[in-house]
C-alpha positions, 0 to 999 in steps of 0.5 A: 223287417227291421225294428226301425221300419217297423216302428215307422209303418207303426207310426204312420199307422197311428197317424192316419187312423188319429188324423182323421179324428182330431180334425172332425171337427163337428162342433160347428156353429157359424151366425151371420147378421144382415139388414132387409131392403127396409130394415129388418135386422136377420140373424140367420145361425147353422150349428153343425153337429152330425146334422146342420140345425138352421135356425133363421129370423127376423125382427122388423123395425117398427113391429109389423105384427101380423106380417105375413112373410113367404121364406125359401130355404136352400141348402146347397142350392137344393129347396128344403124348405117353402112356407109362410111365417106370420109375424108376431106382436113384436114384428118378428118371426123365425124359422128353424129347420135342420139338414143333412151334413154333406160331405165338404161346404154346405151354403145355406141361403135364405130369401124372406119377401114380406108380403104386405110391403115387398121388404125382401131379406136375403141371408146366407152363410156357410159351415 
C-alpha cells in the first residue's frame, strides 16, 4: 500500500471517529412561552444533557391562589406524567420531570386545565 493511500485512510478514519463527538451537542436548551385561554402565562424549558429535564410553569395573572390544575405531559406522544398541582399564593405552580433522551427529536407536549375555571394551557417544544 502506498504512503499516500495509507495517509488518506488514516485521515478518513480520524475524521470518522471525531465527527460523532463533534456533532453530539449534549448541552442543549430550549425555552418556549405562551398564554392560556384566560391569560395565564406559561413557560416550558427543556434542557438536554444525558436525559431531558422538563420544567413547566404557569403564572396566573390574577393570583388565583388555591386553584387546582390537572396536568398531562407527553414525550413523543407517550404520557410520562399525569397529576395535579395547586397554585401557590401568587397563583403559580410548576412541574419538574426528567425523561430519557431518545434518538432523533424529542417532542414534549403539556396540557394543563384549571379545574376551578376551565382555563386550558397547551405548551409544546422539541429538542
